[in-house]
C-alpha positions as CSV (number, residue, x, y, z in Angstrom):
1,I,167.3,-146.3,168.9
2,L,170.1,-145.1,166.6
3,I,168.5,-146.9,163.7
4,I,165.1,-145.2,164.4
5,F,166.8,-141.8,164.8
6,F,168.7,-142.2,161.5
7,F,165.4,-143.3,159.8
8,L,163.6,-140.1,161.1
9,M,166.5,-137.9,159.8
10,I,166.2,-139.4,156.3
11,R,162.4,-138.9,156.3
12,R,162.5,-135.4,157.6
13,P,160.9,-133.1,154.9
14,P,163.2,-130.5,153.4
15,R,162.6,-126.8,153.9
16,S,160.0,-125.5,151.5
17,T,161.0,-124.1,148.2
18,Q,159.0,-121.0,149.0
19,S,161.1,-120.4,152.2
20,R,164.3,-120.7,150.2
21,S,163.0,-118.4,147.5
22,S,161.9,-115.9,150.1
23,A,165.3,-116.0,151.8
24,A,167.1,-115.5,148.4
25,S,164.8,-112.7,147.6
26,D,165.6,-111.0,150.9
27,V,169.3,-111.4,150.3
28,Y,169.0,-109.9,146.8
29,K,166.9,-107.0,148.1
30,R,169.5,-106.2,150.7
31,Q,172.2,-106.3,148.1
32,E,170.1,-104.0,145.9
33,D,169.3,-101.6,148.7
34,S,173.0,-101.5,149.6
35,L,174.0,-100.7,146.0
36,Y,171.5,-97.8,145.8
37,S,172.2,-96.5,149.3
38,E,176.0,-96.4,149.2
39,G,176.2,-93.7,146.5
40,G,174.2,-90.7,145.4
41,W,172.6,-89.7,142.1
42,I,175.8,-89.7,140.1
43,Q,176.8,-93.2,141.1
44,W,173.2,-94.4,140.4
45,F,173.1,-92.7,137.0
46,C,176.5,-94.1,135.9
47,S,175.4,-97.6,136.9
48,L,172.3,-97.6,134.7
49,E,172.2,-99.9,131.7
50,D,174.0,-98.6,128.7
51,H,175.7,-95.9,130.8
52,H,179.0,-97.7,130.9
53,F,180.7,-95.0,128.8
54,F,180.3,-92.5,131.6
55,C,182.7,-91.9,134.4
56,E,181.7,-90.4,137.8
57,V,182.3,-86.7,137.8
58,D,183.8,-85.4,141.1
59,E,181.2,-83.3,143.1
60,E,183.9,-80.7,143.8
61,Y,184.3,-80.2,140.0
62,I,180.5,-79.7,139.7
63,R,180.4,-77.3,142.6
64,D,183.0,-75.0,141.0
65,N,181.0,-72.5,139.0
66,F,184.0,-71.9,136.7
67,N,183.6,-75.3,135.3
68,L,179.9,-74.7,134.6
69,Y,180.3,-71.4,132.7
70,G,177.8,-71.0,129.9
71,L,175.6,-73.9,130.8
72,K,172.9,-72.1,132.9
73,Q,171.1,-70.5,129.9
74,K,170.7,-73.8,128.2
75,F,168.3,-75.1,130.9
76,T,164.9,-74.1,132.3
77,H,165.3,-75.9,135.6
78,Y,169.1,-75.4,136.0
79,N,169.2,-75.0,139.8
80,E,166.9,-78.0,140.4
81,A,168.9,-80.1,138.0
82,I,172.2,-79.2,139.8
83,D,170.5,-80.1,143.2
84,M,169.4,-83.4,141.7
85,I,172.9,-84.3,140.4
86,L,174.5,-83.5,143.7
87,S,171.8,-85.3,145.7
88,P,173.1,-88.0,148.1
89,D,169.9,-90.0,147.4
90,C,168.9,-92.1,144.5
91,P,165.5,-91.8,142.8
92,D,162.9,-94.4,144.0
93,D,159.9,-95.9,142.1
94,E,157.6,-93.1,143.2
95,D,160.0,-90.4,141.9
96,L,160.3,-92.1,138.5
97,E,156.5,-92.0,138.1
98,D,156.2,-88.3,138.9
99,D,156.0,-86.1,135.7
100,K,157.6,-83.1,137.3
101,F,160.5,-85.2,138.6
102,L,161.0,-86.7,135.2
103,E,161.1,-83.2,133.6
104,I,163.8,-82.2,135.9
105,Y,165.5,-85.5,135.5
106,Q,165.8,-85.1,131.8
107,E,167.5,-81.7,132.3
108,A,169.7,-83.2,135.0
109,T,170.7,-85.9,132.5
110,D,171.7,-83.4,129.8
111,L,173.4,-81.0,132.3
112,Y,175.4,-83.9,133.7
113,G,176.3,-85.0,130.2
114,L,177.6,-81.5,129.3
115,I,179.6,-81.3,132.5
116,H,180.9,-84.8,131.8
117,A,182.2,-83.7,128.4
118,R,184.2,-81.0,130.1
119,F,185.4,-83.1,133.0
120,I,186.8,-85.9,130.8
121,L,189.2,-83.3,129.3
122,S,190.6,-82.5,132.7
123,P,193.7,-84.4,134.0
124,K,191.7,-86.5,136.4
125,G,188.9,-87.2,133.9
126,L,191.5,-88.2,131.2
127,S,193.1,-90.6,133.7
128,M,189.7,-92.2,134.6
129,M,188.8,-92.6,131.0
130,R,192.2,-94.0,130.1
131,E,191.7,-96.7,132.6
132,K,188.3,-97.6,131.1
133,Y,189.8,-97.6,127.6
134,V,192.7,-99.9,128.6
135,L,190.2,-102.3,130.2
136,G,188.1,-102.3,127.0
137,K,185.0,-100.9,128.8
138,F,184.0,-99.0,125.6
139,G,184.0,-102.0,123.4
140,S,186.1,-103.0,120.4
141,C,186.2,-102.0,116.7
142,P,183.8,-104.0,114.5
143,R,186.3,-104.0,111.6
144,V,187.8,-107.5,111.2
145,L,191.3,-106.3,110.3
146,C,191.5,-104.1,113.4
147,E,191.6,-107.3,115.4
148,R,189.3,-106.2,118.3
149,Q,191.1,-102.9,118.8
150,N,189.7,-101.0,121.8
151,V,187.6,-98.0,120.8
152,I,186.8,-94.6,122.4
153,P,183.5,-92.8,122.7
154,V,183.1,-89.7,120.5
155,G,180.4,-87.2,119.7
156,M,179.6,-86.1,116.1
157,S,178.2,-82.8,117.4
158,E,178.7,-80.5,120.4
159,E,175.0,-79.7,120.4
160,L,172.4,-81.6,122.4
161,R,169.9,-83.9,120.5
162,T,171.8,-83.9,117.3
163,S,173.7,-87.2,117.3
164,R,173.9,-90.2,119.6
165,V,177.3,-91.2,120.9
166,K,179.6,-93.1,118.5
167,V,182.9,-94.9,119.0
168,Y,186.3,-94.0,117.4
169,C,188.9,-96.7,116.5
170,P,192.4,-95.3,116.7
171,K,193.7,-98.1,114.5
172,C,191.6,-97.6,111.4
173,Q,190.8,-94.0,112.4
174,D,187.2,-94.4,111.6
175,V,183.9,-93.9,113.5
176,Y,181.2,-96.6,114.2
177,I,177.9,-97.1,115.9
178,P,178.5,-98.8,119.3
179,K,177.5,-102.5,119.6
180,K,175.0,-101.3,122.2
181,K,173.4,-98.3,120.5
182,C,173.0,-96.4,123.8
183,A,169.8,-94.7,122.6
184,D,169.6,-92.2,125.5
185,V,173.3,-91.3,125.4
186,D,173.9,-88.1,123.5
187,G,177.1,-87.5,121.6
188,A,177.4,-84.1,123.2
189,Y,178.1,-85.9,126.5
190,F,181.6,-86.6,125.2
191,G,182.2,-84.0,122.5
192,C,184.1,-84.3,119.2
193,S,187.6,-83.8,120.5
194,F,187.8,-86.3,123.4
195,P,189.4,-89.4,121.8
196,H,192.1,-87.3,120.1
197,I,193.0,-85.4,123.3
198,L,193.1,-88.7,125.2
199,L,195.5,-90.2,122.6
200,Q,197.6,-87.1,122.6
201,S,197.8,-87.1,126.4
202,Y,198.8,-90.8,126.5
203,Q,200.6,-91.4,123.3
204,E,201.6,-94.9,124.4
205,L,197.9,-95.8,123.7
206,Y,198.4,-95.3,120.0
207,P,198.2,-98.7,118.4
208,A,200.6,-99.9,115.7
209,P,199.4,-99.0,112.2
210,P,197.5,-101.8,110.5
211,N,199.8,-104.1,108.4
212,S,197.1,-105.7,106.3
213,V,194.4,-104.4,104.0
214,Y,191.4,-106.2,102.5
215,I,191.5,-106.6,98.7
216,P,188.3,-107.6,97.0
217,R,188.8,-110.6,94.6
218,I,186.6,-112.8,92.4
219,Y,188.0,-116.4,92.3
220,G,191.4,-115.1,93.3
221,F,191.5,-112.3,90.7
222,K,191.6,-108.6,91.6
223,I,188.7,-106.6,90.3
224,H,189.3,-103.9,87.7
225,T,189.3,-100.4,89.1
226,K,188.7,-101.7,92.6
227,K,191.1,-101.6,95.6
228,G,194.3,-103.6,94.8
229,S,193.9,-103.2,91.1
230,K,196.7,-101.2,89.3
231,F,193.8,-99.3,87.7
232,Y,192.4,-98.3,91.1
233,E,192.3,-94.5,91.7
234,E,191.7,-92.9,95.1
235,P,188.3,-91.2,95.2
236,K,188.4,-87.5,94.6
237,N,186.4,-84.7,96.2
238,V,186.0,-86.7,99.4
239,T,184.3,-84.8,102.2
240,E,186.3,-84.7,105.4
241,I,184.0,-85.0,108.4
242,T,185.1,-84.6,112.1
243,F,181.6,-83.5,113.3
244,Y,178.2,-83.0,111.8
245,G,177.9,-79.5,110.4
246,E,174.8,-77.9,109.1
247,E,175.2,-79.2,105.6
248,Q,175.7,-82.8,106.8
249,L,172.7,-82.6,109.0
250,K,170.5,-81.4,106.2
251,K,171.7,-84.3,104.0
252,L,171.1,-86.8,106.8
253,K,167.7,-85.5,107.5
254,A,166.8,-85.5,103.8
255,N,168.0,-89.2,103.6
256,L,165.9,-89.9,106.7
257,L,162.8,-88.5,104.9
258,Q,163.6,-90.5,101.8
259,N,164.0,-93.7,103.9
260,Q,160.8,-93.0,105.8
261,N,158.8,-92.5,102.7
262,A,160.2,-95.8,101.4
263,G,159.3,-97.5,104.7
264,G,162.9,-98.1,105.6
265,L,163.4,-96.3,108.9
266,E,166.2,-98.3,110.4
267,G,169.4,-98.2,112.4
268,D,170.9,-95.0,113.6
269,L,168.5,-92.8,111.6
270,L,165.4,-93.7,113.6
271,N,163.3,-90.8,114.7
272,E,163.1,-91.7,118.4
273,N,159.9,-89.7,119.1
274,G,157.9,-91.7,116.6
275,N,156.8,-88.6,114.7
276,S,154.3,-88.7,111.8
277,D,155.2,-87.5,108.3
278,D,153.9,-84.0,108.9
279,E,155.8,-83.8,112.2
280,I,159.1,-84.9,110.6
281,N,158.6,-82.4,107.8
282,K,158.2,-79.7,110.4
283,A,161.4,-80.9,112.1
284,L,163.4,-80.7,108.9
285,G,166.2,-78.1,109.4
286,K,165.8,-78.4,113.2
287,K,167.9,-80.4,115.6
288,D,165.4,-81.0,118.4
289,N,163.5,-84.1,117.1
290,I,165.9,-86.2,115.2
291,Q,169.1,-87.9,116.3
292,F,171.6,-89.6,114.0
């Protein structure tokens, strides 16, 4: 009898792959539902892909009208956008297919971004962003000699739809395009001063100055008039840029048109709206359609 029982146990067919798949799907769905149900709109927004630069702004900070001074006139659906930001519920698939909802959502995104730029300059906001910086959440400098120094998000303009977010390296003190370009993250969501205020507030975060410099050589010989050569001269009349002013924007847009005419629209100078030549020419001198 034991032999027969053992034989039957061996021959018993396994549970169907479909059942296991269904069970795994149910578990995943419960995890997903739990993730979206535990927090409101702010937590959902900050958890979206490429939104890892953001921190979660306190609702109390948003409810304080003093912190929102000057923002109302920038938005058509200001009250609806505030209500959406403070909503305890997350958008569902039906919401994301509704045109009216998406219109308000875009304003809520920009409004939250401008509030975020103010919040991260507050003591609590600085503390939260310091933790993200120390953990390397913002990425590392692409410059080889900076040896993967952590970077800090920075904007090149305080105005919306002028420039995407960039990253600042405190070691080489230069600005770069993030590894993930964060196409829908505006530089105004962080502002031009944030990395420098963060480093001034936590001076222990300043890295040691670089102790090596790259020298171009050909077969071991330094190149005449290039860096490292005794005939090298520092460039004169260098333009100092902390943010994009009107003159820089005009030059960048002129370069954009030149590249577009040459068929070379690439990188950070892409016109995200896919405008035609006539539309781009109409946009020249305006900030609404082109982001750098």
